[in-house]
DRENMAR-934946 format. One line per 8 residues: their letters; for each residue x, y, z of N, C-alpha, C. Coordinates in nm, 2 decimals, always signed. Layout:
N
A	X Y Z X Y Z X Y Z; ... .
***
This chain:
160
MALITLTQ	-2.90 +1.66 +0.53 -2.84 +1.52 +0.54 -2.86 +1.42 +0.44; -2.70 +1.38 +0.36 -2.71 +1.24 +0.30 -2.69 +1.14 +0.35; -2.73 +1.04 +0.32 -2.67 +0.91 +0.33 -2.71 +0.81 +0.22; -2.62 +0.76 +0.24 -2.61 +0.69 +0.11 -2.53 +0.56 +0.14; -2.60 +0.47 +0.08 -2.62 +0.29 +0.14 -2.57 +0.26 +0.02; -2.49 +0.09 +0.04 -2.47 -0.02 -0.06 -2.44 -0.07 -0.02; -2.46 -0.25 -0.10 -2.40 -0.35 -0.02 -2.38 -0.40 -0.13; -2.29 -0.46 -0.07 -2.21 -0.59 -0.17 -2.16 -0.70 -0.14 .
FIRRPVDE	-2.12 -0.80 -0.18 -2.10 -0.91 -0.14 -1.91 -0.99 -0.18; -1.81 -0.94 -0.11 -1.69 -1.00 -0.14 -1.66 -1.16 -0.07; -1.58 -1.20 -0.18 -1.53 -1.38 -0.14 -1.41 -1.35 -0.08; -1.43 -1.30 +0.01 -1.31 -1.36 +0.14 -1.38 -1.34 +0.26; -1.38 -1.46 +0.35 -1.38 -1.44 +0.51 -1.40 -1.31 +0.55; -1.51 -1.30 +0.69 -1.52 -1.18 +0.75 -1.37 -1.12 +0.83; -1.33 -1.17 +0.87 -1.20 -1.13 +0.94 -1.11 -1.08 +0.81; -1.07 -1.12 +0.74 -0.98 -1.03 +0.62 -1.04 -0.92 +0.54 .
VFNTVIDA	-1.16 -0.95 +0.55 -1.22 -0.82 +0.49 -1.24 -0.68 +0.61; -1.28 -0.74 +0.68 -1.25 -0.60 +0.88 -1.11 -0.60 +0.87; -1.01 -0.67 +0.85 -0.86 -0.60 +0.87 -0.84 -0.51 +0.74; -0.91 -0.57 +0.66 -0.85 -0.45 +0.55 -0.88 -0.33 +0.54; -1.03 -0.32 +0.58 -1.10 -0.19 +0.64 -1.06 -0.13 +0.75; -1.01 -0.16 +0.89 -0.96 -0.10 +0.98 -0.85 -0.07 +0.87; -0.74 -0.10 +0.87 -0.60 -0.06 +0.82 -0.58 +0.05 +0.76; -0.72 +0.19 +0.74 -0.64 +0.27 +0.71 -0.56 +0.36 +0.65 .
GNYAAWNP	-0.41 +0.33 +0.68 -0.29 +0.40 +0.68 -0.28 +0.33 +0.53; -0.35 +0.22 +0.49 -0.28 +0.16 +0.40 -0.35 +0.18 +0.24; -0.54 +0.27 +0.27 -0.56 +0.30 +0.18 -0.56 +0.30 +0.06; -0.45 +0.40 +0.03 -0.41 +0.49 -0.08 -0.32 +0.38 -0.16; -0.32 +0.26 -0.14 -0.24 +0.16 -0.18 -0.36 +0.08 -0.28; -0.48 +0.02 -0.30 -0.56 +0.03 -0.33 -0.70 +0.08 -0.38; -0.72 +0.18 -0.28 -0.86 +0.31 -0.32 -0.84 +0.42 -0.42; -0.91 +0.43 -0.44 -0.87 +0.53 -0.61 -0.90 +0.69 -0.55 .
TITSSRRL	-1.00 +0.68 -0.46 -1.07 +0.84 -0.40 -0.94 +0.86 -0.34; -0.81 +0.79 -0.24 -0.74 +0.83 -0.16 -0.61 +0.85 -0.19; -0.55 +0.98 -0.23 -0.43 +1.00 -0.33 -0.31 +0.92 -0.22; -0.37 +1.00 -0.08 -0.20 +0.92 -0.01 -0.28 +0.91 +0.14; -0.22 +0.85 +0.22 -0.27 +0.78 +0.39 -0.19 +0.73 +0.43; -0.20 +0.77 +0.57 -0.08 +0.72 +0.70 -0.14 +0.69 +0.80; -0.17 +0.59 +0.87 -0.15 +0.58 +1.05 -0.05 +0.69 +1.16; -0.14 +0.78 +1.20 -0.11 +0.89 +1.29 -0.10 +0.74 +1.46 .
GEGEIGEG	+0.00 +0.81 +1.51 -0.02 +0.68 +1.63 +0.08 +0.53 +1.61; +0.01 +0.46 +1.73 +0.12 +0.32 +1.73 +0.00 +0.27 +1.84; +0.07 +0.12 +1.84 -0.03 +0.03 +1.89 -0.10 -0.05 +1.77; -0.20 -0.12 +1.86 -0.31 -0.19 +1.83 -0.41 -0.10 +1.74; -0.45 -0.13 +1.63 -0.56 -0.09 +1.56 -0.73 -0.12 +1.65; -0.78 +0.04 +1.64 -0.89 +0.01 +1.77 -0.97 +0.11 +1.74; -1.09 +0.13 +1.83 -1.14 +0.27 +1.86 -1.06 +0.40 +1.91; -1.08 +0.49 +1.82 -0.97 +0.59 +1.84 -0.86 +0.61 +1.79 .
SRFEWKLK	-0.85 +0.49 +1.68 -0.76 +0.52 +1.62 -0.72 +0.61 +1.49; -0.66 +0.68 +1.43 -0.67 +0.79 +1.36 -0.55 +0.78 +1.23; -0.59 +0.82 +1.17 -0.56 +0.80 +1.00 -0.57 +0.98 +0.92; -0.46 +0.99 +0.87 -0.41 +1.13 +0.78 -0.49 +1.08 +0.62; -0.56 +1.12 +0.52 -0.59 +1.06 +0.42 -0.62 +1.24 +0.33; -0.56 +1.25 +0.24 -0.60 +1.29 +0.13 -0.67 +1.26 +0.03; -0.81 +1.28 +0.04 -0.94 +1.23 -0.05 -0.96 +1.34 -0.15; -0.97 +1.22 -0.27 -1.02 +1.34 -0.35 -1.17 +1.42 -0.31 .
GFGKMIQE	-1.17 +1.55 -0.41 -1.29 +1.64 -0.36 -1.29 +1.68 -0.22; -1.20 +1.63 -0.11 -1.20 +1.68 -0.04 -1.07 +1.74 +0.04; -1.02 +1.72 +0.03 -0.87 +1.72 +0.04 -0.78 +1.67 +0.17; -0.70 +1.69 +0.22 -0.63 +1.66 +0.35 -0.71 +1.64 +0.45; -0.72 +1.52 +0.52 -0.80 +1.50 +0.63 -0.83 +1.40 +0.73; -0.81 +1.42 +0.88 -0.77 +1.32 +0.99 -0.88 +1.21 +0.96; -0.93 +1.11 +1.00 -1.01 +1.04 +1.03 -0.98 +0.94 +1.12; -1.07 +0.92 +1.21 -1.09 +0.79 +1.32 -1.18 +0.67 +1.33 .
LQEFKRNE	-1.15 +0.61 +1.42 -1.21 +0.48 +1.35 -1.31 +0.51 +1.52; -1.45 +0.49 +1.53 -1.55 +0.45 +1.59 -1.67 +0.30 +1.54; -1.73 +0.36 +1.70 -1.79 +0.20 +1.69 -1.75 +0.10 +1.63; -1.58 +0.06 +1.70 -1.51 -0.06 +1.65 -1.59 -0.17 +1.74; -1.61 -0.26 +1.67 -1.62 -0.38 +1.67 -1.59 -0.50 +1.61; -1.48 -0.56 +1.66 -1.42 -0.66 +1.59 -1.51 -0.73 +1.52; -1.47 -0.74 +1.32 -1.55 -0.85 +1.26 -1.69 -0.84 +1.24; -1.73 -0.66 +1.32 -1.90 -0.66 +1.30 -1.92 -0.51 +1.28 .
RVRIVPQI	-1.84 -0.42 +1.29 -1.87 -0.31 +1.26 -1.77 -0.19 +1.25; -1.74 -0.07 +1.21 -1.66 +0.01 +1.22 -1.76 +0.14 +1.13; -1.69 +0.26 +1.21 -1.75 +0.39 +1.13 -1.62 +0.45 +1.12; -1.57 +0.52 +1.06 -1.50 +0.57 +0.97 -1.49 +0.75 +1.01; -1.48 +0.85 +1.07 -1.55 +0.97 +1.03 -1.44 +1.08 +1.04; -1.44 +1.18 +0.94 -1.36 +1.26 +0.95 -1.37 +1.37 +1.08; -1.25 +1.39 +1.09 -1.23 +1.54 +1.20 -1.21 +1.64 +1.13; -1.30 +1.73 +1.08 -1.29 +1.88 +1.03 -1.44 +1.87 +1.04 .
KSLSGGHR	-1.43 +2.03 +1.07 -1.54 +2.12 +1.08 -1.64 +2.19 +0.96; -1.60 +2.16 +0.92 -1.72 +2.15 +0.73 -1.77 +2.07 +0.76; -1.76 +1.95 +0.82 -1.82 +1.81 +0.75 -1.90 +1.74 +0.88; -1.93 +1.65 +0.92 -2.00 +1.53 +1.04 -2.07 +1.43 +0.95; -2.06 +1.32 +0.98 -2.11 +1.20 +0.97 -2.02 +1.08 +0.98; -2.03 +1.04 +0.87 -1.87 +0.94 +0.82 -1.95 +0.85 +0.73; -1.80 +0.69 +0.77 -1.85 +0.61 +0.69 -1.84 +0.44 +0.76; -1.99 +0.46 +0.79 -2.02 +0.27 +0.84 -2.03 +0.18 +0.74 .
FLFTAQGD	-1.93 +0.06 +0.81 -1.93 -0.04 +0.73 -1.97 -0.17 +0.83; -2.06 -0.22 +0.82 -2.17 -0.36 +0.87 -2.11 -0.45 +0.81; -2.06 -0.60 +0.88 -2.00 -0.71 +0.83 -2.03 -0.78 +0.86; -2.11 -0.91 +0.80 -2.13 -1.02 +0.80 -2.08 -1.16 +0.73; -2.05 -1.23 +0.83 -2.02 -1.33 +0.77 -2.12 -1.47 +0.66; -2.10 -1.48 +0.55 -2.23 -1.57 +0.45 -2.09 -1.66 +0.43; -2.14 -1.79 +0.43 -2.05 -1.88 +0.38 -1.92 -1.90 +0.37; -1.84 -1.91 +0.23 -1.71 -1.85 +0.28 -1.68 -1.65 +0.24 .
GTRVDHEL	-1.76 -1.62 +0.23 -1.80 -1.46 +0.14 -1.85 -1.37 +0.30; -1.81 -1.23 +0.30 -1.84 -1.17 +0.35 -1.95 -1.02 +0.29; -2.07 -1.01 +0.35 -2.16 -0.93 +0.34 -2.11 -0.80 +0.41; -2.12 -0.67 +0.32 -2.07 -0.53 +0.38 -2.16 -0.47 +0.30; -2.21 -0.38 +0.45 -2.32 -0.34 +0.42 -2.24 -0.18 +0.47; -2.26 -0.06 +0.35 -2.18 +0.06 +0.38 -2.29 +0.19 +0.39; -2.26 +0.22 +0.47 -2.34 +0.35 +0.49 -2.28 +0.50 +0.53; -2.28 +0.61 +0.42 -2.24 +0.70 +0.40 -2.31 +0.82 +0.44 .
EMVPRGIF	-2.27 +0.86 +0.55 -2.38 +0.96 +0.62 -2.25 +1.11 +0.61; -2.36 +1.22 +0.52 -2.26 +1.36 +0.51 -2.31 +1.45 +0.55; -2.32 +1.55 +0.64 -2.32 +1.68 +0.71 -2.29 +1.76 +0.70; -2.25 +1.86 +0.55 -2.20 +1.98 +0.61 -2.25 +2.10 +0.69; -2.13 +2.15 +0.73 -2.20 +2.21 +0.81 -2.14 +2.39 +0.78; -2.25 +2.47 +0.84 -2.19 +2.60 +0.86 -2.23 +2.66 +0.68; -2.15 +2.75 +0.64 -2.19 +2.81 +0.48 -2.13 +2.67 +0.41; -2.09 +2.55 +0.42 -2.10 +2.45 +0.29 -2.20 +2.38 +0.32 .
RLLAPMVT	-2.25 +2.42 +0.38 -2.44 +2.38 +0.37 -2.47 +2.39 +0.20; -2.45 +2.50 +0.17 -2.48 +2.55 -0.01 -2.41 +2.45 -0.10; -2.30 +2.36 -0.06 -2.28 +2.29 -0.12 -2.35 +2.15 -0.10; -2.40 +2.13 -0.01 -2.48 +2.02 -0.04 -2.47 +1.90 -0.11; -2.54 +1.97 -0.23 -2.58 +1.87 -0.35 -2.41 +1.81 -0.42; -2.31 +1.90 -0.45 -2.21 +1.87 -0.47 -2.15 +1.79 -0.38; -2.17 +1.81 -0.28 -2.12 +1.67 -0.16 -2.18 +1.53 -0.14; -2.32 +1.56 -0.19 -2.39 +1.44 -0.18 -2.30 +1.36 -0.35 .
RTGRRNLR	-2.33 +1.42 -0.42 -2.27 +1.33 -0.57 -2.17 +1.29 -0.54; -2.05 +1.37 -0.51 -1.87 +1.30 -0.45 -1.91 +1.24 -0.41; -2.02 +1.23 -0.29 -1.99 +1.06 -0.18 -2.04 +0.98 -0.21; -2.13 +1.03 -0.30 -2.21 +0.86 -0.39 -2.08 +0.87 -0.45; -2.05 +0.88 -0.59 -1.89 +0.84 -0.65 -1.79 +0.77 -0.56; -1.73 +0.83 -0.48 -1.58 +0.78 -0.40 -1.71 +0.68 -0.32; -1.84 +0.63 -0.30 -1.86 +0.53 -0.23 -1.85 +0.43 -0.31; -1.89 +0.41 -0.43 -1.91 +0.35 -0.57 -1.78 +0.26 -0.57 .
HTAEALQA	-1.66 +0.42 -0.58 -1.56 +0.34 -0.61 -1.45 +0.27 -0.54; -1.51 +0.36 -0.37 -1.43 +0.26 -0.26 -1.49 +0.13 -0.28; -1.61 +0.08 -0.28 -1.65 -0.10 -0.28 -1.59 -0.11 -0.40; -1.64 -0.06 -0.48 -1.58 -0.15 -0.66 -1.45 -0.18 -0.59; -1.33 -0.12 -0.54 -1.14 -0.14 -0.55 -1.11 -0.18 -0.39; -1.20 -0.18 -0.30 -1.24 -0.28 -0.17 -1.22 -0.45 -0.22; -1.38 -0.49 -0.33 -1.36 -0.60 -0.39 -1.28 -0.65 -0.45; -1.24 -0.58 -0.51 -1.11 -0.65 -0.64 -0.95 -0.63 -0.59 .
HLESGADA	-0.97 -0.54 -0.50 -0.82 -0.51 -0.42 -0.79 -0.71 -0.30; -0.89 -0.71 -0.24 -0.96 -0.88 -0.21 -0.97 -0.94 -0.25; -1.03 -0.97 -0.40 -1.08 -1.05 -0.46 -0.94 -1.16 -0.52; -0.86 -1.06 -0.60 -0.76 -1.03 -0.68 -0.66 -1.14 -0.60; -0.66 -1.19 -0.58 -0.52 -1.29 -0.52 -0.56 -1.44 -0.56; -0.50 -1.50 -0.58 -0.51 -1.64 -0.63 -0.60 -1.73 -0.60; -0.61 -1.72 -0.51 -0.72 -1.78 -0.39 -0.87 -1.76 -0.40; -0.88 -1.64 -0.41 -0.98 -1.56 -0.47 -1.03 -1.62 -0.61 .
RRDRGGRE	-0.95 -1.64 -0.70 -0.96 -1.67 -0.85 -1.00 -1.79 -0.78; -0.98 -1.85 -0.79 -0.96 -2.01 -0.73 -1.15 -2.01 -0.72; -1.20 -1.92 -0.59 -1.31 -1.90 -0.53 -1.40 -1.91 -0.65; -1.41 -1.83 -0.73 -1.47 -1.79 -0.85 -1.46 -1.85 -0.95; -1.37 -1.98 -0.93 -1.40 -2.05 -1.07 -1.32 -1.99 -1.25; -1.27 -1.85 -1.19 -1.17 -1.86 -1.34 -1.32 -1.74 -1.33; -1.47 -1.74 -1.25 -1.55 -1.62 -1.31 -1.48 -1.49 -1.29; -1.53 -1.39 -1.40 -1.52 -1.22 -1.34 -1.68 -1.17 -1.28 .
GTSLGAPR	-1.70 -1.16 -1.22 -1.79 -1.02 -1.22 -1.84 -0.98 -1.09; -1.92 -0.93 -1.05 -1.93 -0.84 -0.91 -2.05 -0.87 -0.84; -2.08 -0.82 -0.68 -2.22 -0.84 -0.66 -2.26 -0.71 -0.57; -2.20 -0.61 -0.65 -2.21 -0.45 -0.58 -2.33 -0.43 -0.63; -2.43 -0.39 -0.52 -2.51 -0.28 -0.55 -2.55 -0.16 -0.57; -2.61 -0.09 -0.66 -2.58 +0.05 -0.66 -2.59 +0.15 -0.56; -2.55 +0.27 -0.52 -2.59 +0.32 -0.42 -2.68 +0.38 -0.42; -2.72 +0.41 -0.35 -2.87 +0.47 -0.32 -2.87 +0.61 -0.23 .
***
């Protein structure tokens, strides 16, 4: 089993960060690890909402939101037989920004257990790219640039 963690600080309010994360049907617009994404179903996004992604290194898969607690936590769980786990996001408001703790758990099943080292490497890379893209996407607006005082930089920790 691989559990990969990463913590970052995004200079945007917690509700904006949370709403971006749960809008998984829009991930392909900002996340370089996802080449296509769409929402399956209608209504308000919440526990059990489902999405279809084409994920680099893994192909097309259905994702489901679980552990949904608005502005606090959500877990995106792949619905495939060869892999269990998911990507848990924990959100904490800190001043005018948001701390995001990522926990990516990837457990290959069956014959795919032989590919565990490759799955871990791909997961670590995808997590880093997702976190960087999330931060860049949310902080790219005029308000975010003004908040930074024109300074560039990141507060992204390395995945472990």
